[in-house]
C-alpha positions as CSV (number, residue, x, y, z in Angstrom):
1,X,5.1,-8.5,-12.9
2,X,3.1,-11.6,-11.8
3,X,1.9,-10.1,-8.5
4,X,-1.4,-8.2,-8.6
5,X,-1.0,-4.9,-6.9
6,X,-2.8,-1.6,-6.4
7,X,-1.4,1.5,-4.7
8,X,-3.6,3.7,-2.5
9,X,-2.3,7.2,-2.9
10,X,-3.3,10.5,-1.3
11,X,-2.1,13.6,0.3
12,X,-1.2,13.3,4.0
13,X,-4.2,13.3,6.3
14,X,-6.7,12.0,3.7
15,X,-7.1,8.5,5.3
16,X,-4.9,6.1,3.4
17,X,-4.2,3.9,6.3
18,X,-7.8,3.8,7.4
19,X,-9.0,2.9,3.9
20,X,-6.2,0.3,3.6
21,X,-7.3,-1.4,6.9
22,X,-10.9,-1.5,5.8
23,X,-10.2,-2.8,2.3
24,X,-7.9,-5.5,3.7
25,X,-10.6,-6.6,6.2
26,X,-13.2,-6.7,3.4
27,X,-10.9,-8.7,1.1
28,X,-10.1,-11.2,3.9
29,X,-13.9,-11.7,4.5
30,X,-14.2,-12.5,0.8
31,X,-11.5,-15.2,1.1
32,X,-8.5,-13.6,-0.4
33,X,-4.9,-13.7,0.8
34,X,-3.7,-10.1,1.0
35,X,-0.3,-8.5,1.3
36,X,0.5,-4.9,2.1
37,X,3.5,-2.6,1.8
38,X,3.6,0.7,3.6
39,X,6.0,3.2,2.0
40,X,7.8,5.2,4.6
41,X,10.0,8.1,3.4
42,X,11.5,8.4,6.8
43,X,13.6,6.1,8.9
44,X,11.8,3.6,11.0
45,X,12.8,0.8,13.5
46,X,10.6,-2.2,14.1
47,X,12.8,-3.5,16.9
48,X,13.0,-2.3,20.5
49,X,16.3,-1.4,22.1
50,X,17.2,-4.0,24.7
51,X,15.5,-6.9,22.9
52,X,17.8,-9.7,21.6
53,X,16.7,-9.1,18.0
54,X,17.7,-5.5,18.3
55,X,21.0,-6.3,19.8
56,X,21.7,-8.8,17.0
57,X,20.9,-6.2,14.4
58,X,22.8,-3.5,16.2
59,X,25.8,-5.8,16.3
60,X,26.0,-5.4,12.5
61,X,24.1,-8.2,10.8
62,X,23.1,-7.6,7.2
63,X,20.1,-9.8,7.5
64,X,18.3,-10.7,10.7
65,X,15.1,-12.8,10.9
66,X,13.0,-13.3,14.0
67,X,10.5,-16.1,13.9
68,X,7.8,-17.4,16.2
69,X,5.1,-20.1,15.7
70,X,2.7,-17.4,14.3
71,X,4.9,-15.0,12.3
72,X,8.3,-13.8,11.2
73,X,9.9,-10.5,10.7
74,X,12.9,-9.8,8.5
75,X,15.3,-6.9,9.0
76,X,17.5,-6.5,6.0
77,X,20.1,-3.7,5.7
78,X,20.5,-2.1,2.3
79,X,22.5,0.8,0.9
80,X,19.9,1.6,-1.7
81,X,16.2,1.0,-1.2
82,X,14.9,-1.8,-3.3
83,X,12.2,-0.9,-5.9
84,X,8.6,-1.8,-5.1
85,X,8.8,-4.2,-8.0
86,X,11.7,-6.1,-6.4
87,X,9.8,-6.2,-3.1
88,X,6.7,-7.6,-4.7
89,X,8.6,-10.3,-6.6
90,X,10.7,-11.3,-3.6
91,X,8.2,-11.3,-0.8
92,X,4.6,-11.5,-2.1
93,X,4.4,-14.6,-4.3
94,X,2.1,-16.3,-1.8
95,X,-0.8,-13.8,-1.8
96,X,-3.7,-13.0,-4.2
97,X,-3.2,-9.2,-4.2
98,X,-0.9,-6.6,-2.6
99,X,-2.2,-3.2,-1.5
100,X,0.4,-0.5,-1.0
101,X,0.1,2.7,0.9
102,X,2.1,5.3,-1.0
103,X,4.4,4.8,-3.9
104,X,2.7,7.7,-5.6
105,X,5.6,8.2,-8.0
106,X,5.7,4.5,-9.1
107,X,4.1,3.0,-12.2
108,X,1.8,0.9,-10.1
109,X,-1.9,1.0,-10.8
110,X,-3.3,3.7,-8.4
111,X,-6.5,4.6,-6.7
112,X,-6.2,8.1,-5.4
113,X,-8.1,9.0,-2.3
114,X,-9.5,12.5,-2.2
115,X,-11.1,14.4,0.7
116,X,-12.7,17.7,-0.1
117,X,-11.7,19.3,3.3
118,X,-8.1,18.2,2.8
119,X,-7.3,19.5,-0.7
120,X,-8.9,21.1,-3.8
121,X,-6.6,19.3,-6.2
122,X,-5.6,15.7,-7.0
123,X,-2.1,14.2,-7.1
124,X,-2.6,12.2,-10.3
125,X,-4.8,14.6,-12.1
126,X,-3.4,17.9,-10.9
127,X,-0.2,19.5,-12.1
128,X,0.9,16.2,-13.5
129,X,-1.1,13.5,-15.4
130,X,-0.4,10.0,-14.1
131,X,-1.5,7.4,-16.6
132,X,-1.3,4.7,-13.9
133,X,-4.4,6.2,-12.1
134,X,-7.3,3.7,-12.4
135,X,-9.9,5.3,-10.1
136,X,-10.5,8.1,-7.6
137,X,-12.3,7.5,-4.3
138,X,-13.7,10.9,-3.2
139,X,-16.2,12.5,-0.9
140,X,-17.3,14.9,-3.6
141,X,-18.4,14.7,-7.2
142,X,-15.6,15.2,-9.7
143,X,-15.4,15.1,-13.4
144,X,-12.7,12.5,-14.3
145,X,-11.5,10.3,-17.0
146,X,-11.4,7.3,-14.6
147,X,-14.1,5.8,-12.4
148,X,-15.2,7.8,-9.4
149,X,-15.8,5.8,-6.2
150,X,-17.4,6.8,-2.9
151,X,-14.6,7.4,-0.4
152,X,-17.0,6.5,2.4
153,X,-18.1,3.2,0.9
154,X,-15.4,0.6,1.5
155,X,-17.5,-2.1,-0.2
156,X,-17.6,-0.1,-3.4
157,X,-13.9,0.4,-3.3
158,X,-13.3,-3.3,-2.6
159,X,-15.8,-4.3,-5.3
160,X,-13.8,-2.2,-7.8
161,X,-10.4,-3.8,-6.7
162,X,-11.9,-7.3,-6.8
163,X,-13.5,-6.8,-10.3
164,X,-10.3,-5.2,-11.7
165,X,-7.7,-7.5,-10.3
166,X,-9.2,-10.7,-8.8
167,X,-12.1,-11.9,-11.0
């Protein structure tokens, strides 16, 4: 895979989205072009009923794209969800790195976020051993076989990502 990617994984309520936002902002300050994929195990709709784009999609289009001078959005129907690798190769060739939220069962390199108050165990070093784990960002000291980062220090997490994938 030619696209550089790292998945932020954690149990629900740990702060994946917050960390993702902060790391994206920090990477942008450092001059990188950043993509992101949010894994959603549930159904979602980015369109609003009554809007023309929603009406066009609801009419049965297989692919619908809405475009303005600043951005575009693509709605593509599929019977089987594409793999994260397919998404990366198809949509993210124009960025320096892609950060994903979720995809904990993928083979993507992972940084697991761990918050002591949320859970006593890790996903990637708990009942199962995930060889794709490259670091853990935690608010407590842990004995690990991968680097331990400070969950509350976004610069440290970003430095790790930059050193590992972008330098």
